[in-house]
PQR file with spaces between the fields and no chain letter, atoms N, CA, C, O and H, PARSE charges and radii, in Angstrom:
ATOM       1  N    MET     1       5.955  -24.594   -4.340 -0.4000 1.5000
ATOM       2  CA   MET     1       5.164  -23.458   -3.874 -0.0000 2.0000
ATOM       3  C    MET     1       4.278  -22.961   -5.012  0.5500 1.7000
ATOM       4  O    MET     1       4.591  -23.124   -6.192 -0.5500 1.4000
ATOM       5  N    ARG     2       3.185  -22.361   -4.625 -0.4000 1.5000
ATOM       6  CA   ARG     2       2.267  -21.782   -5.604 -0.0000 2.0000
ATOM       7  C    ARG     2       2.263  -20.273   -5.458  0.5500 1.7000
ATOM       8  O    ARG     2       2.373  -19.738   -4.355 -0.5500 1.4000
ATOM       9  H    ARG     2       2.931  -22.228   -3.667  0.4000 1.0000
ATOM      10  N    TYR     3       2.133  -19.595   -6.593 -0.4000 1.5000
ATOM      11  CA   TYR     3       2.132  -18.139   -6.613 -0.0000 2.0000
ATOM      12  C    TYR     3       0.947  -17.628   -7.422  0.5500 1.7000
ATOM      13  O    TYR     3       0.442  -18.311   -8.313 -0.5500 1.4000
ATOM      14  H    TYR     3       2.044  -20.030   -7.489  0.4000 1.0000
ATOM      15  N    VAL     4       0.518  -16.424   -7.098 -0.4000 1.5000
ATOM      16  CA   VAL     4      -0.512  -15.715   -7.844 -0.0000 2.0000
ATOM      17  C    VAL     4       0.053  -14.337   -8.149  0.5500 1.7000
ATOM      18  O    VAL     4       0.626  -13.685   -7.276 -0.5500 1.4000
ATOM      19  H    VAL     4       0.928  -15.869   -6.375  0.4000 1.0000
ATOM      20  N    VAL     5      -0.112  -13.890   -9.405 -0.4000 1.5000
ATOM      21  CA   VAL     5       0.356  -12.563   -9.804 -0.0000 2.0000
ATOM      22  C    VAL     5      -0.869  -11.738  -10.204  0.5500 1.7000
ATOM      23  O    VAL     5      -1.659  -12.151  -11.053 -0.5500 1.4000
ATOM      24  H    VAL     5      -0.578  -14.419  -10.115  0.4000 1.0000
ATOM      25  N    LEU     6      -1.012  -10.572   -9.582 -0.4000 1.5000
ATOM      26  CA   LEU     6      -2.148   -9.684   -9.856 -0.0000 2.0000
ATOM      27  C    LEU     6      -1.652   -8.258  -10.079  0.5500 1.7000
ATOM      28  O    LEU     6      -0.605   -7.860   -9.566 -0.5500 1.4000
ATOM      29  H    LEU     6      -0.369  -10.236   -8.893  0.4000 1.0000
ATOM      30  N    GLN     7      -2.426   -7.498  -10.854 -0.4000 1.5000
ATOM      31  CA   GLN     7      -2.103   -6.090  -11.072 -0.0000 2.0000
ATOM      32  C    GLN     7      -3.298   -5.227  -10.689  0.5500 1.7000
ATOM      33  O    GLN     7      -4.453   -5.595  -10.906 -0.5500 1.4000
ATOM      34  H    GLN     7      -3.276   -7.821  -11.270  0.4000 1.0000
ATOM      35  N    VAL     8      -2.989   -4.075  -10.117 -0.4000 1.5000
ATOM      36  CA   VAL     8      -4.003   -3.075   -9.782 -0.0000 2.0000
ATOM      37  C    VAL     8      -3.500   -1.747  -10.329  0.5500 1.7000
ATOM      38  O    VAL     8      -2.333   -1.399  -10.151 -0.5500 1.4000
ATOM      39  H    VAL     8      -2.051   -3.776   -9.941  0.4000 1.0000
ATOM      40  N    ILE     9      -4.379   -1.009  -10.993 -0.4000 1.5000
ATOM      41  CA   ILE     9      -4.038    0.319  -11.483 -0.0000 2.0000
ATOM      42  C    ILE     9      -4.537    1.337  -10.466  0.5500 1.7000
ATOM      43  O    ILE     9      -5.734    1.425  -10.192 -0.5500 1.4000
ATOM      44  H    ILE     9      -5.327   -1.292  -11.137  0.4000 1.0000
ATOM      45  N    LEU    10      -3.604    2.100   -9.915 -0.4000 1.5000
ATOM      46  CA   LEU    10      -3.951    3.150   -8.958 -0.0000 2.0000
ATOM      47  C    LEU    10      -4.059    4.456   -9.714  0.5500 1.7000
ATOM      48  O    LEU    10      -3.137    4.843  -10.432 -0.5500 1.4000
ATOM      49  H    LEU    10      -2.632    2.028  -10.138  0.4000 1.0000
ATOM      50  N    LYS    11      -5.180    5.136   -9.556 -0.4000 1.5000
ATOM      51  CA   LYS    11      -5.418    6.390  -10.268 -0.0000 2.0000
ATOM      52  C    LYS    11      -5.323    7.554   -9.303  0.5500 1.7000
ATOM      53  O    LYS    11      -5.832    7.496   -8.184 -0.5500 1.4000
ATOM      54  H    LYS    11      -5.929    4.822   -8.973  0.4000 1.0000
ATOM      55  N    GLU    12      -4.669    8.602   -9.746 -0.4000 1.5000
ATOM      56  CA   GLU    12      -4.569    9.807   -8.927 -0.0000 2.0000
ATOM      57  C    GLU    12      -5.943   10.440   -8.816  0.5500 1.7000
ATOM      58  O    GLU    12      -6.735   10.410   -9.759 -0.5500 1.4000
ATOM      59  H    GLU    12      -4.255    8.650  -10.655  0.4000 1.0000
ATOM      60  N    LYS    13      -6.217   11.014   -7.650 -0.4000 1.5000
ATOM      61  CA   LYS    13      -7.480   11.714   -7.447 -0.0000 2.0000
ATOM      62  C    LYS    13      -7.592   12.854   -8.447  0.5500 1.7000
ATOM      63  O    LYS    13      -6.586   13.430   -8.861 -0.5500 1.4000
ATOM      64  H    LYS    13      -5.574   11.038   -6.884  0.4000 1.0000
ATOM      65  N    LEU    14      -8.819   13.174   -8.832 -0.4000 1.5000
ATOM      66  CA   LEU    14      -9.055   14.265   -9.760 -0.0000 2.0000
ATOM      67  C    LEU    14      -8.577   15.585   -9.175  0.5500 1.7000
ATOM      68  O    LEU    14      -7.973   16.400   -9.873 -0.5500 1.4000
ATOM      69  H    LEU    14      -9.637   12.706   -8.496  0.4000 1.0000
ATOM      70  N    TRP    15      -8.851   15.794   -7.885 -0.4000 1.5000
ATOM      71  CA   TRP    15      -8.386   16.984   -7.190 -0.0000 2.0000
ATOM      72  C    TRP    15      -7.550   16.565   -6.004  0.5500 1.7000
ATOM      73  O    TRP    15      -7.880   15.586   -5.334 -0.5500 1.4000
ATOM      74  H    TRP    15      -9.341   15.132   -7.318  0.4000 1.0000
ATOM      75  N    GLY    16      -6.497   17.268   -5.733 -0.4000 1.5000
ATOM      76  CA   GLY    16      -5.658   16.937   -4.587 -0.0000 2.0000
ATOM      77  C    GLY    16      -4.568   15.950   -4.969  0.5500 1.7000
ATOM      78  O    GLY    16      -4.249   15.770   -6.144 -0.5500 1.4000
ATOM      79  H    GLY    16      -6.230   18.063   -6.277  0.4000 1.0000
ATOM      80  N    THR    17      -4.014   15.326   -3.966 -0.4000 1.5000
ATOM      81  CA   THR    17      -2.926   14.397   -4.216 -0.0000 2.0000
ATOM      82  C    THR    17      -3.269   13.037   -3.632  0.5500 1.7000
ATOM      83  O    THR    17      -4.208   12.899   -2.847 -0.5500 1.4000
ATOM      84  H    THR    17      -4.273   15.472   -3.011  0.4000 1.0000
ATOM      85  N    GLY    18      -2.505   12.049   -4.021 -0.4000 1.5000
ATOM      86  CA   GLY    18      -2.714   10.697   -3.519 -0.0000 2.0000
ATOM      87  C    GLY    18      -3.583    9.882   -4.448  0.5500 1.7000
ATOM      88  O    GLY    18      -4.130   10.399   -5.422 -0.5500 1.4000
ATOM      89  H    GLY    18      -1.742   12.160   -4.658  0.4000 1.0000
ATOM      90  N    SER    19      -3.706    8.615   -4.142 -0.4000 1.5000
ATOM      91  CA   SER    19      -4.476    7.706   -4.973 -0.0000 2.0000
ATOM      92  C    SER    19      -5.948    7.738   -4.574  0.5500 1.7000
ATOM      93  O    SER    19      -6.289    7.816   -3.394 -0.5500 1.4000
ATOM      94  H    SER    19      -3.262    8.195   -3.351  0.4000 1.0000
ATOM      95  N    GLY    20      -6.797    7.677   -5.575 -0.4000 1.5000
ATOM      96  CA   GLY    20      -8.229    7.666   -5.321 -0.0000 2.0000
ATOM      97  C    GLY    20      -8.785    6.283   -5.054  0.5500 1.7000
ATOM      98  O    GLY    20      -9.945    6.149   -4.666 -0.5500 1.4000
ATOM      99  H    GLY    20      -6.519    7.614   -6.534  0.4000 1.0000
ATOM     100  N    ASN    21      -7.969    5.239   -5.256 -0.4000 1.5000
ATOM     101  CA   ASN    21      -8.505    3.892   -5.068 -0.0000 2.0000
ATOM     102  C    ASN    21      -7.560    2.962   -4.295  0.5500 1.7000
ATOM     103  O    ASN    21      -7.387    1.800   -4.661 -0.5500 1.4000
ATOM     104  H    ASN    21      -7.026    5.348   -5.571  0.4000 1.0000
ATOM     105  N    LEU    22      -6.964    3.474   -3.247 -0.4000 1.5000
ATOM     106  CA   LEU    22      -6.133    2.614   -2.400 -0.0000 2.0000
ATOM     107  C    LEU    22      -6.946    1.497   -1.767  0.5500 1.7000
ATOM     108  O    LEU    22      -6.397    0.446   -1.436 -0.5500 1.4000
ATOM     109  H    LEU    22      -7.105    4.418   -2.950  0.4000 1.0000
ATOM     110  N    THR    23      -8.237    1.706   -1.595 -0.4000 1.5000
ATOM     111  CA   THR    23      -9.086    0.662   -1.027 -0.0000 2.0000
ATOM     112  C    THR    23      -9.126   -0.554   -1.951  0.5500 1.7000
ATOM     113  O    THR    23      -9.274   -1.680   -1.475 -0.5500 1.4000
ATOM     114  H    THR    23      -8.683    2.560   -1.864  0.4000 1.0000
ATOM     115  N    GLU    24      -8.998   -0.348   -3.256 -0.4000 1.5000
ATOM     116  CA   GLU    24      -8.954   -1.469   -4.202 -0.0000 2.0000
ATOM     117  C    GLU    24      -7.695   -2.302   -3.979  0.5500 1.7000
ATOM     118  O    GLU    24      -7.751   -3.532   -3.997 -0.5500 1.4000
ATOM     119  H    GLU    24      -8.878    0.566   -3.643  0.4000 1.0000
ATOM     120  N    LEU    25      -6.572   -1.642   -3.773 -0.4000 1.5000
ATOM     121  CA   LEU    25      -5.313   -2.340   -3.484 -0.0000 2.0000
ATOM     122  C    LEU    25      -5.443   -3.140   -2.185  0.5500 1.7000
ATOM     123  O    LEU    25      -5.036   -4.300   -2.112 -0.5500 1.4000
ATOM     124  H    LEU    25      -6.526   -0.643   -3.759  0.4000 1.0000
ATOM     125  N    GLU    26      -6.009   -2.509   -1.178 -0.4000 1.5000
ATOM     126  CA   GLU    26      -6.202   -3.177    0.114 -0.0000 2.0000
ATOM     127  C    GLU    26      -7.122   -4.383   -0.032  0.5500 1.7000
ATOM     128  O    GLU    26      -6.873   -5.430    0.564 -0.5500 1.4000
ATOM     129  H    GLU    26      -6.340   -1.567   -1.237  0.4000 1.0000
ATOM     130  N    ARG    27      -8.179   -4.242   -0.817 -0.4000 1.5000
ATOM     131  CA   ARG    27      -9.130   -5.338   -1.031 -0.0000 2.0000
ATOM     132  C    ARG    27      -8.440   -6.529   -1.687  0.5500 1.7000
ATOM     133  O    ARG    27      -8.651   -7.670   -1.275 -0.5500 1.4000
ATOM     134  H    ARG    27      -8.382   -3.391   -1.301  0.4000 1.0000
ATOM     135  N    VAL    28      -7.616   -6.273   -2.704 -0.4000 1.5000
ATOM     136  CA   VAL    28      -6.911   -7.356   -3.393 -0.0000 2.0000
ATOM     137  C    VAL    28      -5.979   -8.092   -2.431  0.5500 1.7000
ATOM     138  O    VAL    28      -5.945   -9.322   -2.420 -0.5500 1.4000
ATOM     139  H    VAL    28      -7.444   -5.347   -3.038  0.4000 1.0000
ATOM     140  N    ILE    29      -5.229   -7.351   -1.630 -0.4000 1.5000
ATOM     141  CA   ILE    29      -4.304   -7.967   -0.672 -0.0000 2.0000
ATOM     142  C    ILE    29      -5.069   -8.793    0.357  0.5500 1.7000
ATOM     143  O    ILE    29      -4.682   -9.924    0.650 -0.5500 1.4000
ATOM     144  H    ILE    29      -5.257   -6.351   -1.639  0.4000 1.0000
ATOM     145  N    ASN    30      -6.141   -8.248    0.904 -0.4000 1.5000
ATOM     146  CA   ASN    30      -6.934   -8.970    1.905 -0.0000 2.0000
ATOM     147  C    ASN    30      -7.631  -10.198    1.309  0.5500 1.7000
ATOM     148  O    ASN    30      -7.745  -11.226    1.976 -0.5500 1.4000
ATOM     149  H    ASN    30      -6.456   -7.329    0.666  0.4000 1.0000
ATOM     150  N    ASP    31      -8.098  -10.098    0.060 -0.4000 1.5000
ATOM     151  CA   ASP    31      -8.725  -11.255   -0.593 -0.0000 2.0000
ATOM     152  C    ASP    31      -7.733  -12.404   -0.706  0.5500 1.7000
ATOM     153  O    ASP    31      -8.076  -13.553   -0.426 -0.5500 1.4000
ATOM     154  H    ASP    31      -8.006   -9.262   -0.482  0.4000 1.0000
ATOM     155  N    GLN    32      -6.513  -12.102   -1.112 -0.4000 1.5000
ATOM     156  CA   GLN    32      -5.510  -13.150   -1.252 -0.0000 2.0000
ATOM     157  C    GLN    32      -5.099  -13.712    0.113  0.5500 1.7000
ATOM     158  O    GLN    32      -4.859  -14.913    0.245 -0.5500 1.4000
ATOM     159  H    GLN    32      -6.235  -11.169   -1.339  0.4000 1.0000
ATOM     160  N    ALA    33      -5.019  -12.854    1.115 -0.4000 1.5000
ATOM     161  CA   ALA    33      -4.684  -13.310    2.473 -0.0000 2.0000
ATOM     162  C    ALA    33      -5.745  -14.285    2.983  0.5500 1.7000
ATOM     163  O    ALA    33      -5.421  -15.275    3.639 -0.5500 1.4000
ATOM     164  H    ALA    33      -5.214  -11.879    1.008  0.4000 1.0000
ATOM     165  N    SER    34      -7.009  -14.004    2.679 -0.4000 1.5000
ATOM     166  CA   SER    34      -8.085  -14.890    3.131 -0.0000 2.0000
ATOM     167  C    SER    34      -8.043  -16.238    2.409  0.5500 1.7000
ATOM     168  O    SER    34      -8.631  -17.209    2.883 -0.5500 1.4000
ATOM     169  H    SER    34      -7.272  -13.200    2.145  0.4000 1.0000
ATOM     170  N    LYS    35      -7.354  -16.306    1.268 -0.4000 1.5000
ATOM     171  CA   LYS    35      -7.204  -17.551    0.512 -0.0000 2.0000
ATOM     172  C    LYS    35      -5.922  -18.296    0.878  0.5500 1.7000
ATOM     173  O    LYS    35      -5.618  -19.335    0.293 -0.5500 1.4000
ATOM     174  H    LYS    35      -6.876  -15.516    0.882  0.4000 1.0000
ATOM     175  N    GLY    36      -5.175  -17.769    1.840 -0.4000 1.5000
ATOM     176  CA   GLY    36      -3.970  -18.451    2.287 -0.0000 2.0000
ATOM     177  C    GLY    36      -2.702  -18.007    1.577  0.5500 1.7000
ATOM     178  O    GLY    36      -1.718  -18.746    1.549 -0.5500 1.4000
ATOM     179  H    GLY    36      -5.422  -16.924    2.315  0.4000 1.0000
ATOM     180  N    TYR    37      -2.712  -16.816    1.007 -0.4000 1.5000
ATOM     181  CA   TYR    37      -1.531  -16.278    0.339 -0.0000 2.0000
ATOM     182  C    TYR    37      -1.017  -15.063    1.101  0.5500 1.7000
ATOM     183  O    TYR    37      -1.779  -14.359    1.764 -0.5500 1.4000
ATOM     184  H    TYR    37      -3.512  -16.216    1.029  0.4000 1.0000
ATOM     185  N    ARG    38       0.284  -14.831    0.996 -0.4000 1.5000
ATOM     186  CA   ARG    38       0.851  -13.614    1.570 -0.0000 2.0000
ATOM     187  C    ARG    38       1.539  -12.845    0.456  0.5500 1.7000
ATOM     188  O    ARG    38       2.009  -13.425   -0.522 -0.5500 1.4000
ATOM     189  H    ARG    38       0.903  -15.402    0.458  0.4000 1.0000
ATOM     190  N    LEU    39       1.590  -11.538    0.621 -0.4000 1.5000
ATOM     191  CA   LEU    39       2.245  -10.692   -0.364 -0.0000 2.0000
ATOM     192  C    LEU    39       3.744  -10.950   -0.305  0.5500 1.7000
ATOM     193  O    LEU    39       4.378  -10.730    0.727 -0.5500 1.4000
ATOM     194  H    LEU    39       1.209  -11.067    1.416  0.4000 1.0000
ATOM     195  N    HIS    40       4.296  -11.410   -1.395 -0.4000 1.5000
ATOM     196  CA   HIS    40       5.717  -11.737   -1.480 -0.0000 2.0000
ATOM     197  C    HIS    40       6.501  -10.548   -2.046  0.5500 1.7000
ATOM     198  O    HIS    40       7.533  -10.161   -1.497 -0.5500 1.4000
ATOM     199  H    HIS    40       3.780  -11.589   -2.233  0.4000 1.0000
ATOM     200  N    THR    41       6.008   -9.975   -3.140 -0.4000 1.5000
ATOM     201  CA   THR    41       6.702   -8.891   -3.830 -0.0000 2.0000
ATOM     202  C    THR    41       5.680   -7.936   -4.420  0.5500 1.7000
ATOM     203  O    THR    41       4.615   -8.352   -4.877 -0.5500 1.4000
ATOM     204  H    THR    41       5.170  -10.289   -3.586  0.4000 1.0000
ATOM     205  N    ILE    42       6.014   -6.647   -4.408 -0.4000 1.5000
ATOM     206  CA   ILE    42       5.191   -5.660   -5.102 -0.0000 2.0000
ATOM     207  C    ILE    42       6.118   -4.713   -5.840  0.5500 1.7000
ATOM     208  O    ILE    42       7.110   -4.239   -5.286 -0.5500 1.4000
ATOM     209  H    ILE    42       6.879   -6.308   -4.037  0.4000 1.0000
ATOM     210  N    THR    43       5.787   -4.442   -7.095 -0.4000 1.5000
ATOM     211  CA   THR    43       6.538   -3.472   -7.887 -0.0000 2.0000
ATOM     212  C    THR    43       5.546   -2.481   -8.477  0.5500 1.7000
ATOM     213  O    THR    43       4.370   -2.796   -8.662 -0.5500 1.4000
ATOM     214  H    THR    43       4.982   -4.827   -7.545  0.4000 1.0000
ATOM     215  N    THR    44       6.025   -1.303   -8.764 -0.4000 1.5000
ATOM     216  CA   THR    44       5.158   -0.285   -9.348 -0.0000 2.0000
ATOM     217  C    THR    44       5.816    0.334  -10.569  0.5500 1.7000
ATOM     218  O    THR    44       7.040    0.403  -10.671 -0.5500 1.4000
ATOM     219  H    THR    44       6.979   -1.048   -8.614  0.4000 1.0000
ATOM     220  N    ALA    45       4.983    0.778  -11.485 -0.4000 1.5000
ATOM     221  CA   ALA    45       5.424    1.524  -12.654 -0.0000 2.0000
ATOM     222  C    ALA    45       4.425    2.648  -12.834  0.5500 1.7000
ATOM     223  O    ALA    45       3.219    2.421  -12.737 -0.5500 1.4000
ATOM     224  H    ALA    45       3.988    0.723  -11.402  0.4000 1.0000
ATOM     225  N    SER    46       4.897    3.846  -13.092 -0.4000 1.5000
ATOM     226  CA   SER    46       3.980    4.982  -13.226 -0.0000 2.0000
ATOM     227  C    SER    46       3.989    5.511  -14.651  0.5500 1.7000
ATOM     228  O    SER    46       4.971    5.390  -15.383 -0.5500 1.4000
ATOM     229  H    SER    46       5.877    4.030  -13.171  0.4000 1.0000
ATOM     230  N    SER    47       2.852    6.105  -15.017 -0.4000 1.5000
ATOM     231  CA   SER    47       2.722    6.735  -16.323 -0.0000 2.0000
ATOM     232  C    SER    47       1.750    7.887  -16.204  0.5500 1.7000
ATOM     233  O    SER    47       0.844    7.866  -15.371 -0.5500 1.4000
ATOM     234  H    SER    47       2.054    6.203  -14.423  0.4000 1.0000
ATOM     235  N    GLY    48       1.939    8.881  -17.030 -0.4000 1.5000
ATOM     236  CA   GLY    48       1.033   10.025  -17.053 -0.0000 2.0000
ATOM     237  C    GLY    48      -0.173    9.719  -17.910  0.5500 1.7000
ATOM     238  O    GLY    48      -0.163    8.784  -18.711 -0.5500 1.4000
ATOM     239  H    GLY    48       2.675    8.899  -17.707  0.4000 1.0000
ATOM     240  N    SER    49      -1.199   10.503  -17.738 -0.4000 1.5000
ATOM     241  CA   SER    49      -2.407   10.366  -18.536 -0.0000 2.0000
ATOM     242  C    SER    49      -2.752   11.727  -19.095  0.5500 1.7000
ATOM     243  O    SER    49      -2.759   12.728  -18.378 -0.5500 1.4000
ATOM     244  H    SER    49      -1.208   11.263  -17.088  0.4000 1.0000
ATOM     245  N    LYS    50      -3.039   11.753  -20.393 -0.4000 1.5000
ATOM     246  CA   LYS    50      -3.382   13.024  -21.031 -0.0000 2.0000
ATOM     247  C    LYS    50      -4.865   13.091  -21.361  0.5500 1.7000
ATOM     248  O    LYS    50      -5.320   14.036  -22.006 -0.5500 1.4000
ATOM     249  H    LYS    50      -3.033   10.941  -20.976  0.4000 1.0000
ATOM     250  N    GLY    51      -5.605   12.106  -20.925 -0.4000 1.5000
ATOM     251  CA   GLY    51      -7.030   12.064  -21.211 -0.0000 2.0000
ATOM     252  C    GLY    51      -7.826   13.020  -20.341  0.5500 1.7000
ATOM     253  O    GLY    51      -7.262   13.757  -19.532 -0.5500 1.4000
ATOM     254  H    GLY    51      -5.235   11.339  -20.401  0.4000 1.0000
ATOM     255  N    LEU    52      -9.127   13.003  -20.512 -0.4000 1.5000
ATOM     256  CA   LEU    52     -10.024   13.839  -19.723 -0.0000 2.0000
ATOM     257  C    LEU    52      -9.846   13.526  -18.250  0.5500 1.7000
ATOM     258  O    LEU    52      -9.937   12.364  -17.853 -0.5500 1.4000
ATOM     259  H    LEU    52      -9.585   12.405  -21.169  0.4000 1.0000
ATOM     260  N    GLY    53      -9.599   14.513  -17.453 -0.4000 1.5000
ATOM     261  CA   GLY    53      -9.381   14.321  -16.025 -0.0000 2.0000
ATOM     262  C    GLY    53      -7.928   14.160  -15.673  0.5500 1.7000
ATOM     263  O    GLY    53      -7.532   14.340  -14.522 -0.5500 1.4000
ATOM     264  H    GLY    53      -9.525   15.457  -17.776  0.4000 1.0000
ATOM     265  N    GLY    54      -7.110   13.812  -16.692 -0.4000 1.5000
ATOM     266  CA   GLY    54      -5.661   13.700  -16.475 -0.0000 2.0000
ATOM     267  C    GLY    54      -5.327   12.800  -15.317  0.5500 1.7000
ATOM     268  O    GLY    54      -6.024   11.819  -15.058 -0.5500 1.4000
ATOM     269  H    GLY    54      -7.432   13.666  -17.628  0.4000 1.0000
ATOM     270  N    GLY    55      -4.262   13.132  -14.621 -0.4000 1.5000
ATOM     271  CA   GLY    55      -3.845   12.351  -13.458 -0.0000 2.0000
ATOM     272  C    GLY    55      -2.916   11.227  -13.838  0.5500 1.7000
ATOM     273  O    GLY    55      -3.047   10.621  -14.901 -0.5500 1.4000
ATOM     274  H    GLY    55      -3.696   13.929  -14.832  0.4000 1.0000
ATOM     275  N    ASP    56      -1.995   10.961  -12.974 -0.4000 1.5000
ATOM     276  CA   ASP    56      -1.047    9.875  -13.200 -0.0000 2.0000
ATOM     277  C    ASP    56      -1.680    8.535  -12.871  0.5500 1.7000
ATOM     278  O    ASP    56      -2.658    8.455  -12.127 -0.5500 1.4000
ATOM     279  H    ASP    56      -1.889   11.453  -12.110  0.4000 1.0000
ATOM     280  N    ARG    57      -1.111    7.501  -13.433 -0.4000 1.5000
ATOM     281  CA   ARG    57      -1.526    6.129  -13.154 -0.0000 2.0000
ATOM     282  C    ARG    57      -0.312    5.385  -12.618  0.5500 1.7000
ATOM     283  O    ARG    57       0.802    5.551  -13.116 -0.5500 1.4000
ATOM     284  H    ARG    57      -0.317    7.567  -14.037  0.4000 1.0000
ATOM     285  N    VAL    58      -0.536    4.575  -11.613 -0.4000 1.5000
ATOM     286  CA   VAL    58       0.519    3.721  -11.078 -0.0000 2.0000
ATOM     287  C    VAL    58       0.017    2.292  -11.188  0.5500 1.7000
ATOM     288  O    VAL    58      -1.044    1.949  -10.667 -0.5500 1.4000
ATOM     289  H    VAL    58      -1.440    4.440  -11.209  0.4000 1.0000
ATOM     290  N    GLN    59       0.795    1.461  -11.874 -0.4000 1.5000
ATOM     291  CA   GLN    59       0.457    0.049  -12.020 -0.0000 2.0000
ATOM     292  C    GLN    59       1.215   -0.722  -10.960  0.5500 1.7000
ATOM     293  O    GLN    59       2.445   -0.768  -10.975 -0.5500 1.4000
ATOM     294  H    GLN    59       1.657    1.739  -12.298  0.4000 1.0000
ATOM     295  N    ALA    60       0.485   -1.325  -10.045 -0.4000 1.5000
ATOM     296  CA   ALA    60       1.092   -2.139   -8.974 -0.0000 2.0000
ATOM     297  C    ALA    60       0.957   -3.603   -9.370  0.5500 1.7000
ATOM     298  O    ALA    60      -0.149   -4.105   -9.566 -0.5500 1.4000
ATOM     299  H    ALA    60      -0.514   -1.287  -10.033  0.4000 1.0000
ATOM     300  N    THR    61       2.094   -4.279   -9.487 -0.4000 1.5000
ATOM     301  CA   THR    61       2.115   -5.714   -9.780 -0.0000 2.0000
ATOM     302  C    THR    61       2.521   -6.430   -8.507  0.5500 1.7000
ATOM     303  O    THR    61       3.579   -6.159   -7.938 -0.5500 1.4000
ATOM     304  H    THR    61       2.992   -3.870   -9.328  0.4000 1.0000
ATOM     305  N    MET    62       1.675   -7.346   -8.064 -0.4000 1.5000
ATOM     306  CA   MET    62       1.907   -8.035   -6.794 -0.0000 2.0000
ATOM     307  C    MET    62       2.048   -9.527   -7.024  0.5500 1.7000
ATOM     308  O    MET    62       1.300  -10.120   -7.800 -0.5500 1.4000
ATOM     309  H    MET    62       0.816   -7.566   -8.525  0.4000 1.0000
ATOM     310  N    VAL    63       3.017  -10.132   -6.341 -0.4000 1.5000
ATOM     311  CA   VAL    63       3.195  -11.576   -6.368 -0.0000 2.0000
ATOM     312  C    VAL    63       2.850  -12.085   -4.978  0.5500 1.7000
ATOM     313  O    VAL    63       3.431  -11.659   -3.980 -0.5500 1.4000
ATOM     314  H    VAL    63       3.625   -9.650   -5.711  0.4000 1.0000
ATOM     315  N    PHE    64       1.895  -13.000   -4.933 -0.4000 1.5000
ATOM     316  CA   PHE    64       1.466  -13.592   -3.671 -0.0000 2.0000
ATOM     317  C    PHE    64       1.969  -15.030   -3.618  0.5500 1.7000
ATOM     318  O    PHE    64       1.939  -15.750   -4.616 -0.5500 1.4000
ATOM     319  H    PHE    64       1.423  -13.346   -5.743  0.4000 1.0000
ATOM     320  N    GLU    65       2.425  -15.431   -2.451 -0.4000 1.5000
ATOM     321  CA   GLU    65       2.978  -16.761   -2.229 -0.0000 2.0000
ATOM     322  C    GLU    65       2.042  -17.557   -1.329  0.5500 1.7000
ATOM     323  O    GLU    65       1.550  -17.052   -0.321 -0.5500 1.4000
ATOM     324  H    GLU    65       2.449  -14.846   -1.640  0.4000 1.0000
ATOM     325  N    SER    66       1.807  -18.795   -1.706 -0.4000 1.5000
ATOM     326  CA   SER    66       0.954  -19.657   -0.900 -0.0000 2.0000
ATOM     327  C    SER    66       1.640  -19.968    0.427  0.5500 1.7000
ATOM     328  O    SER    66       2.840  -20.243    0.459 -0.5500 1.4000
ATOM     329  H    SER    66       2.207  -19.205   -2.526  0.4000 1.0000
ATOM     330  N    LEU    67       0.888  -19.926    1.511 -0.4000 1.5000
ATOM     331  CA   LEU    67       1.430  -20.228    2.834 -0.0000 2.0000
ATOM     332  C    LEU    67       1.404  -21.719    3.139  0.5500 1.7000
ATOM     333  O    LEU    67       2.011  -22.167    4.113 -0.5500 1.4000
ATOM     334  H    LEU    67      -0.087  -19.703    1.485  0.4000 1.0000
ATOM     335  N    SER    68       0.712  -22.480    2.321 -0.4000 1.5000
ATOM     336  CA   SER    68       0.626  -23.931    2.580 -0.0000 2.0000
ATOM     337  C    SER    68       1.463  -24.726    1.606  0.5500 1.7000
ATOM     338  O    SER    68       1.502  -25.954    1.684 -0.5500 1.4000
ATOM     339  H    SER    68       0.219  -22.117    1.530  0.4000 1.0000
């Protein structure tokens, strides 16, 4: 079997709650699906940010498995 491992950093919105770039996560998953891969595993790790704008960061690591 063949696997692909990708990471996406999800950033908290400047105002309000939730991620400001969930569409990026969706795009990565759909891109791999169109190449014949399915999401096998996803893990997340979070960290705070003290920089300008603040907000937490969530690192999503995804393992995709080839369907063929």
